[in-house]
C-alpha positions in Angstrom: -112.5 25.9 -106.3 -109.6 23.7 -107.7 -106.2 24.2 -107.6 -103.6 23.3 -110.5 -100.1 22.0 -109.6 -97.7 23.1 -112.3 -94.5 21.0 -112.0 -91.3 22.9 -112.2 -88.5 21.6 -114.1 -84.9 22.6 -113.5 -81.9 21.3 -115.6 -78.9 20.1 -113.6 -76.2 22.4 -113.7 -72.5 21.3 -113.3 -70.6 23.3 -110.9 -68.1 25.6 -112.6 -64.5 26.7 -110.8 -64.2 30.5 -111.0 -60.5 31.8 -110.0 -60.4 35.0 -108.4 -56.9 35.2 -109.3 -55.5 35.4 -113.0 -52.0 34.1 -113.1 -50.0 36.3 -115.3 -46.4 35.9 -116.7 -43.4 37.7 -114.7 -43.1 41.4 -115.9 -39.5 42.3 -117.0 -39.7 46.0 -117.0 -37.5 47.6 -119.2 -34.7 50.4 -117.7 -35.6 53.9 -118.5 -34.0 57.2 -118.2 -35.8 60.7 -118.1 -37.0 63.6 -116.1 -39.4 61.4 -114.3 -36.9 58.7 -113.6 -34.9 61.1 -112.0 -37.4 62.5 -109.7 -38.3 58.8 -108.8 -34.6 57.9 -107.9 -34.5 61.5 -106.1 -37.2 60.1 -103.8 -35.6 57.0 -103.3 -32.5 58.4 -102.1 -34.4 60.9 -99.7 -36.8 58.4 -98.1 -34.2 55.8 -97.7 -31.5 58.3 -96.2 -34.2 59.3 -93.6 -35.4 55.8 -92.9 -32.1 54.2 -92.3 -30.2 57.3 -91.2 -32.5 58.6 -88.6 -31.9 55.7 -86.1 -28.2 56.6 -86.0 -28.6 60.3 -85.1 -28.1 61.3 -81.5 -29.7 64.0 -79.8 -29.2 65.0 -75.9 -27.0 61.8 -75.1 -30.0 59.5 -76.7 -31.4 58.5 -80.0 -32.8 61.5 -81.8 -36.1 59.5 -83.1 -37.0 56.9 -80.3 -40.6 55.6 -80.0 -40.0 54.0 -76.4 -43.3 51.9 -75.9 -42.0 50.5 -72.5 -41.4 53.6 -70.8 -44.5 55.3 -72.8 -42.1 58.0 -74.2 -41.9 59.3 -77.8 -38.7 61.1 -78.5 -38.5 63.3 -81.7 -35.3 65.3 -81.8 -36.1 68.0 -79.0 -39.7 66.9 -78.3 -41.0 64.2 -75.6 -44.4 63.1 -76.3 -46.3 61.2 -73.8 -49.4 58.9 -74.2 -51.5 62.1 -73.6 -50.3 63.6 -76.8 -52.0 60.8 -79.1 -53.9 63.9 -80.5 -51.1 65.0 -82.5 -50.9 61.4 -84.2 -54.5 61.8 -85.1 -53.7 65.4 -86.6 -50.8 63.8 -88.5 -53.2 61.2 -90.1 -55.6 63.8 -91.2 -52.9 65.7 -92.6 -51.9 62.7 -94.4 -55.3 61.8 -95.9 -55.9 65.5 -97.0 -52.5 65.7 -98.7 -53.3 62.5 -100.4 -56.7 63.7 -101.6 -55.3 66.9 -103.0 -52.3 65.4 -104.7 -54.8 62.6 -106.3 -57.2 65.2 -107.3 -54.4 67.4 -108.8 -52.3 64.7 -110.5 -53.6 61.2 -109.8 -51.4 58.6 -108.0 -48.3 60.8 -107.3 -48.0 58.9 -104.0 -48.0 55.5 -105.4 -45.7 56.3 -108.6 -43.0 58.3 -106.7 -43.1 57.8 -102.8 -45.0 54.6 -101.8 -42.7 52.1 -99.8 -44.0 49.5 -102.3 -42.6 51.4 -105.2 -39.4 52.5 -103.5 -38.4 49.0 -102.6 -39.4 47.5 -105.8 -37.0 50.1 -107.6 -34.3 49.2 -105.2 -34.8 45.3 -105.8 -35.2 45.8 -109.4 -31.9 47.8 -109.7 -30.0 45.1 -107.7 -31.7 42.4 -110.1 -30.3 44.5 -113.2 -26.7 44.5 -111.5 -26.9 40.6 -111.3 -29.1 39.6 -114.2 -28.7 42.5 -116.8 -31.4 44.4 -118.5 -34.9 43.1 -119.7 -33.7 40.9 -122.6 -30.9 39.2 -120.8 -33.3 38.5 -117.8 -35.8 37.0 -120.0 -33.1 34.8 -121.9 -31.8 33.9 -118.2 -35.3 32.8 -117.3 -35.7 30.8 -120.2 -32.2 29.0 -119.8 -31.5 25.9 -118.0 -29.8 25.8 -114.7 -26.0 26.2 -114.7 -23.2 27.2 -112.5 -23.3 30.7 -114.0 -27.2 30.9 -113.6 -27.1 29.7 -110.0 -24.3 32.2 -109.3 -26.3 35.1 -110.7 -29.4 34.3 -109.0 -28.0 33.4 -105.6 -25.9 36.7 -105.7 -29.3 38.5 -106.3 -31.2 36.5 -103.4 -28.2 37.1 -100.9 -28.5 40.9 -101.4 -32.2 40.9 -101.4 -32.2 39.4 -98.2 -29.5 41.4 -96.8 -31.6 44.5 -97.7 -34.8 42.9 -96.2 -33.1 41.9 -93.0 -31.5 45.4 -92.6 -34.8 46.8 -93.3 -36.3 44.9 -90.4 -33.6 45.9 -88.3 -33.9 49.6 -88.8 -37.5 49.4 -88.2 -37.2 47.8 -85.0 -34.5 50.4 -84.2 -36.9 53.2 -83.8 -38.2 51.2 -80.9 -35.2 49.6 -79.5 -31.8 51.9 -79.4 -29.9 50.9 -82.5 -26.8 50.4 -80.2 -28.3 48.1 -77.9 -30.2 46.2 -80.6 -26.7 45.5 -82.5 -25.2 44.7 -79.2 -28.3 42.1 -78.5 -27.5 40.7 -81.9 -24.0 40.4 -81.6 -24.5 38.3 -78.3 -27.6 36.4 -79.8 -29.6 38.1 -77.0 -32.5 39.9 -79.2 -36.0 39.7 -77.6 -38.7 37.4 -78.9 -40.8 40.4 -80.1 -37.8 42.3 -81.5 -36.8 39.0 -83.5 -40.2 38.6 -84.7 -40.8 42.1 -85.9 -37.3 41.9 -87.8 -38.1 39.0 -89.5 -41.6 39.8 -90.3 -40.7 43.2 -91.7 -37.6 41.8 -93.5 -39.5 39.0 -95.1 -42.3 41.3 -95.9 -40.1 43.9 -98.0 -38.3 40.6 -99.2 -41.5 39.0 -100.9 -43.1 42.3 -101.7 -40.6 44.3 -103.5 -38.8 41.0 -104.8 -41.6 38.9 -105.8 -44.9 40.3 -105.4 -44.3 43.7 -107.1 -47.1 45.0 -109.4 -49.1 42.1 -107.9 -49.4 44.1 -104.4 -50.6 47.3 -106.6 -53.1 45.4 -108.7 -54.6 43.1 -106.1 -53.7 44.1 -102.7 -53.4 47.6 -102.2 -57.0 49.2 -101.7 -56.1 53.0 -103.2 -56.2 51.5 -106.8 -60.0 50.7 -106.3 -61.3 54.0 -104.6 -59.0 56.2 -106.7 -61.5 57.1 -109.1 -63.8 58.7 -106.5 -61.0 61.5 -106.1 -60.5 61.7 -109.9 -62.6 63.9 -112.5 -62.2 65.2 -116.0 -59.8 67.8 -115.0 -57.2 65.5 -113.1 -54.0 65.7 -114.5 -53.3 61.7 -115.5 -50.9 60.1 -117.7 -52.7 60.2 -121.2 -51.9 58.9 -124.7 -53.0 61.6 -127.1 -54.8 59.3 -129.6 -55.5 62.3 -132.0 -51.9 62.7 -132.7 -50.5 59.2 -132.4 -52.9 57.1 -134.4 -53.0 55.5 -136.8 -50.0 53.6 -135.7 -47.0 52.6 -137.7 -43.4 52.4 -138.4 -41.7 55.0 -140.4 -38.2 56.1 -141.2 -36.5 58.6 -138.7 -37.0 62.3 -139.5 -40.1 61.4 -141.9 -43.0 63.6 -141.2 -45.8 61.0 -139.9 -48.6 63.0 -141.9 -46.5 62.7 -145.2 -47.1 58.8 -144.9 -50.6 59.1 -143.6 -49.7 57.7 -139.8 -49.6 59.2 -136.5 -46.8 60.0 -134.4 -46.8 56.5 -132.5 -44.4 54.2 -134.3 -45.9 51.1 -132.3 -42.3 50.3 -130.6 -44.3 49.4 -127.5 -41.6 50.7 -125.5 -44.1 52.4 -123.2 -45.4 48.7 -122.4 -42.1 47.4 -121.5 -40.9 50.0 -119.3 -44.4 49.7 -117.4 -43.8 48.1 -114.1 -47.7 46.9 -114.0 -47.6 45.7 -117.7 -50.4 47.9 -119.1 -50.5 49.4 -122.3 -51.3 53.2 -121.6 -52.6 53.5 -125.2 -55.6 51.8 -124.3 -56.6 54.7 -122.0 -56.5 55.2 -118.0 -56.6 51.9 -116.0 -56.9 51.0 -112.6 -53.4 49.3 -112.6 -51.5 52.5 -113.7 -49.6 53.8 -110.5 -48.6 56.9 -112.1 -44.8 56.6 -112.2 -44.5 58.1 -115.8 -41.9 55.7 -116.8 -44.1 55.5 -120.2 -43.6 59.5 -120.7 -39.9 59.0 -120.3 -39.5 56.1 -122.9 -42.0 57.7 -125.5 -40.3 61.4 -125.3 -36.9 59.6 -125.8 -38.6 57.6 -128.8 -40.0 61.2 -130.2 -36.6 62.8 -129.8 -35.0 60.0 -132.1 -37.9 60.4 -134.6 -37.2 64.1 -134.6 -40.9 64.7 -133.6 -42.4 66.8 -130.9 -42.5 65.3 -127.1 -45.8 64.9 -125.4 -47.4 62.0 -127.3 -47.7 60.6 -123.8 -48.0 63.3 -121.2 -49.6 64.4 -117.8 -52.8 66.0 -119.3 -56.6 66.2 -118.3 -59.4 64.2 -120.1 -60.9 67.5 -121.0 -57.5 69.0 -122.5 -57.0 66.0 -124.8 -60.9 65.6 -126.0 -60.8 69.6 -126.4 -57.2 70.3 -127.5 -56.6 72.6 -125.0 -53.3 74.6 -124.8 -51.3 73.9 -121.6 -52.7 77.4 -120.3 -56.0 76.2 -120.4 -55.6 73.0 -119.1 -53.6 74.3 -115.9 -56.3 76.9 -115.2 -59.0 74.3 -114.8 -56.9 72.1 -112.8 -56.7 75.2 -110.3 -60.8 74.6 -109.8 -62.9 75.1 -106.6 -62.6 71.5 -105.5 -58.7 72.0 -105.3 -58.8 75.3 -103.8 -61.1 73.9 -100.9 -58.5 70.8 -100.3 -55.8 73.4 -100.1 -57.3 75.8 -97.7 -58.6 73.2 -95.4 -55.1 71.4 -95.5 -53.3 74.8 -94.8 -55.8 75.4 -91.9 -55.2 72.0 -90.2 -51.4 72.0 -90.9 -51.3 75.5 -89.4 -53.4 74.3 -86.2 -51.2 71.3 -85.9 -47.8 73.1 -85.9 -49.1 75.8 -83.5 -50.4 73.3 -81.1 -47.4 71.3 -81.4 -45.2 74.6 -80.7 -47.6 75.6 -77.7 -47.6 72.2 -76.0 -47.4 72.4 -72.4 -43.8 71.2 -70.9 -45.8 69.0 -68.2 -49.0 67.4 -67.6 -50.7 66.8 -64.4 -53.6 64.4 -63.4 -55.7 64.8 -60.2 -57.3 61.5 -58.8 -58.9 61.1 -55.4 -57.2 58.2 -53.3 -59.9 55.4 -52.8 -58.1 54.1 -49.9 -58.7 57.2 -47.8 -62.4 58.9 -47.6 -63.0 62.2 -46.4 -62.6 62.3 -42.8 -62.6 64.7 -40.0 -59.2 65.2 -38.1 -57.7 67.6 -35.3 -60.1 70.7 -34.4 -62.8 69.5 -36.4 -60.9 70.2 -39.7 -61.8 68.2 -42.7 -59.5 66.3 -44.9 -59.5 64.9 -48.4 -56.9 62.7 -49.8 -55.7 62.7 -53.5 -53.0 61.4 -55.7 -51.4 63.9 -58.2 -49.6 62.4 -61.2 -47.2 64.9 -62.3 -45.5 64.2 -66.1 -42.4 66.0 -67.0 -42.2 66.3 -70.8 -38.6 68.0 -70.6 -35.2 66.4 -70.7 -34.5 68.4 -67.5 -35.2 67.7 -64.0 -38.0 70.1 -62.9 -39.3 71.2 -59.6 -43.2 71.7 -59.0 -45.2 73.5 -56.5 -48.6 72.2 -55.6 -51.2 74.4 -54.1 -55.0 74.7 -53.8 -57.5 77.1 -54.3 -61.4 77.5 -54.4 -62.1 76.9 -50.7 -61.7 79.1 -48.0 -58.8 78.3 -45.8 -57.9 75.1 -48.0 -54.1 73.9 -47.2 -52.0 71.1 -48.2 -50.4 69.4 -45.1 -48.0 67.0 -46.5 -46.4 68.5 -49.7 -45.3 71.7 -51.5 -42.7 71.2 -53.7 -42.0 68.2 -55.7 -39.0 67.2 -57.8 -39.4 65.0 -60.9 -36.5 63.6 -63.2 -36.1 64.2 -67.1 -39.1 62.9 -69.0 -40.1 61.1 -65.8 -43.7 60.6 -64.2 -44.3 60.6 -60.6 -47.3 60.2 -58.5 -47.6 61.9 -55.0 -50.2 61.5 -52.3 -51.4 65.0 -51.0 -54.1 65.7 -48.4 -56.1 68.7 -48.3 -57.6 70.3 -45.3 -60.2 72.7 -44.6 -61.1 74.7 -41.4 -64.1 73.4 -39.3 -65.8 76.9 -39.8 -65.6 76.3 -43.6 -67.1 73.2 -43.4 -69.9 74.2 -41.4 -70.6 77.1 -43.8 -70.6 75.0 -46.9 -72.3 72.0 -45.7 -72.0 68.2 -46.4 -71.8 66.9 -49.9 -69.4 67.7 -53.0 -67.9 71.1 -53.5 -65.4 72.1 -56.4 -61.7 72.2 -55.7 -58.6 73.5 -58.0 -55.4 72.3 -57.6 -52.6 74.9 -59.0 -49.5 73.2 -60.5 -46.4 75.5 -60.8 -43.4 74.6 -63.0 -40.3 76.3 -61.3 -39.9 77.9 -58.0 -43.0 79.5 -56.5 -43.3 83.2 -56.6 -42.7 84.0 -52.8 -39.7 86.3 -52.8 -39.6 89.7 -54.3 -37.7 89.9 -57.7 -35.7 92.8 -59.4 -37.6 96.0 -59.2 -40.0 94.9 -56.6 -41.9 92.3 -59.0 -42.1 88.8 -57.9 -40.4 86.3 -60.3 -42.7 84.5 -62.8 -43.2 80.7 -62.7 -42.0 79.0 -66.2 -45.6 77.3 -66.5 -48.5 76.6 -64.5 -51.8 74.5 -64.8 -54.8 74.5 -63.1 -56.9 71.1 -62.8 -60.4 70.7 -61.3 -61.3 68.2 -58.6 -63.8 68.2 -55.7 -63.7 68.1 -51.9 -66.1 65.9 -50.0 -67.6 67.2 -46.8 -69.1 64.1 -44.7 -72.4 64.3 -43.2 
């Protein structure tokens, strides 16, 4: 049996360079006024008043919101959170995720268009840019003009304000971790620590670069949300939509001229919807992943429709089904409240309710019991058996507290060296305690490991009779498990 060798001829292929990033012209967005623009600026004011203002608020003689990493204490107004309360951070992240799912399923990228820090700071930086360089056409002319003292002054003034905003933003972020007054005093004396200095410069430069230069490129190329948003959309999600059936064919016409009388649609092809878009897309081409849902095109188009004396809503929030089927607003909103949205809403309310209840019922102190590894179980006077433990008491209030420690679970078990422990405000204290049991209890139980419970009571122990013959109740108490070892 013979075999044939078939030669394989390959053609030489010259390598080609494929760019993953397409260089684009700078987008100079036009100023827009309207209902959605007012909402966007209202959220800019709200978020920035909170962000820049909270580090200056005082509460009980300290900063109202302070994340003290060195002391491992998080202060949020009247609450003091310990490292063991990290479960609340997980709950907050879950609530944020479900809120994002719910808002996106209802009306698309509301977070991106109105409350995302990238959007907020881009709005602020663009406002500064307009103050120094003018509106869209003036900025385009300035870009094309040769350098001159006037251009240098405008650009230099803008850059100085941008840098100041970025630097103050970095200082404010660090002020949530280092008290504001201490941080500013360190800065005035040029004594800011290396890590504080690093994060001030890092966050300040990130704000300056992202909001001043990268802008829409962050949303288009860096933010992952734009890529997976389609997984949360369906045909009944409210999105910014161009009504092609009403707008086409496009064409100019006189003001007040009925579009149908000249065989045209309501769109006069003014391109204002493109000029105001911060990502530079044409919404008339349909939904695109670059659309951040800021609704600037809606405000621009509604203004044009008012001037043309045509009904508003050529570009509007609508669902794909409502546009295609020509539904009324009532029919559209009826489909918006669909089972998926109801499930998201119920789950979100349940999680948020559980989070708030857990936060309200959070204990005012915590306790951990650890066996002392340096002292084994041993026999002491009169045949008594002794075990030594270390008890960590964490005071989660801003008042000094007294704790009473007791043991139960083994007959005759007593503490020999501690009873009441004072712990300062928000402090954590380790104390060593020795537990002994009588010899007869040890013989009855036999050698081995036996369960034991520590009882930690906040407030004076109930030893005296209160009013009406009733013993005063403790402020709070906890029972912590441990074990007692009886040696052979």
